[in-house]
C-alpha positions, 0 to 999 in steps of 0.5 A: 201073643207078641214077644215083648208081651210074652216077656213081660208077663213072664216077668209079672209071673216071676214076681208073684211067685217070689213075693210069697217067700219074701218075708220068709227070706227076710226071717231066715236072714235076722235068724242068722244075724250075728251082732257085734259091738266093737269097743275102740280102746287105748292102752290102760296099762303104758306098755309103750308099744305104739309110735304114739302112747297115750299116757294112761292114768292109774287105772287100779285107783279106786276112783277108776275102778268104780268108773270101769265098773260102771262101764262094764255094767253099761256095756252089759246091757247089750247082752253079750253072749261072747267077749273077744279081746286083743290077746292071742287065744293061748294067753287069754285062755291061761289068764282068764282062768285065773282071772276068775279063779281069783290068781291072776296077778293085778293088771291095768291091762285094758283086755283085763280091766273091760274084757275079763270084766264084762266076761265074768259080769256075764258068767261068761266061761270062755273069752276069745283071744283073736290077736295076731301078730304082724309085721309093720315095716315102717322104717323102710317107708321113713328111709324111702321118704328121706331119700326122696325129699319127703320127710316133712310128710311123715313128720306132719303125719307123725305130728298129727298122731301125737296130738291126737294121743295128747288129746286122750291123755289130757281127756282122761284128766277132764272126763271120766274113763267112759267119756274118754272112751266116748271120744276114742269111739267116735267116728271122727276120732277113728277116722282121724286115727286111720288118716296116717295110712292112706298117704303112705301109698304115695311113698315109693316109685316103680318096683320100690314100694315100701308104702304099699308094703307097709299097708299091705301088712297092716290090711293082712294083720287086720283081715286075719283078726277079723277072720279069727273073729268070724270064725269063732262066733256063731248064729245068734251070737251077741259079741263085745269086742275090744280092740285098739282105736288103730284097728277099728277102721279096717274091722268095721269095713271087714265086719261090714261086708259080711251079710250076716253080720250087724254092727252097733255102735259103741257109744250107745253103751259106754255111759 
């Protein structure tokens, strides 16, 4: 038998040997799947912590409470076995236990209004707090831009961010909270939010790289958030994650690279 025919025969034999086990491999992959529904949010309680802040309506108003309850009921159709939120673990542990006991002071915060509410609806005894502190050295970028005649570019990026937060603020008076969240969770809105960051890589030269420093810090924080989420979940979990819209692009990227994670479009459950 010639060498080429021998190689062909070996490849064919290998294919025959591998083929019967393929369904088992697929079955194993399905068995280890973790399903995650990322819900992008904005700040319900007007904390004023961001460069541009949505002017949220009063989430404790009876009409808004009915809307938020309807969102929780809709998200419950996903069948979550875990809920993760944008607070550190120690704060979540303390406040969720009080929430279940009815002793937590009234709060407009989206963690309480969405995360805790859904977890209680699903009779979950625990909520995962996965937030991580991180630096955001924007001042160095701004200083460099001003020193190199590129202040207008920063102003343009900031204006785009302000226009987007104003759009969300106004949308609250035109539709329900679910409608606002559908917009916030649309692929287009998520990408518009993220579009602030890539141009900052051009802010720097030589050894002075403030844009790189900022993006590195932002990426590090989001990777740490993603790691805490992945470390908290188990095989077969169905997880709803509530996080600020600005984090969603990088969290989608991180989670999408995990072979055993399946991401679900949040807009399917924001009715």
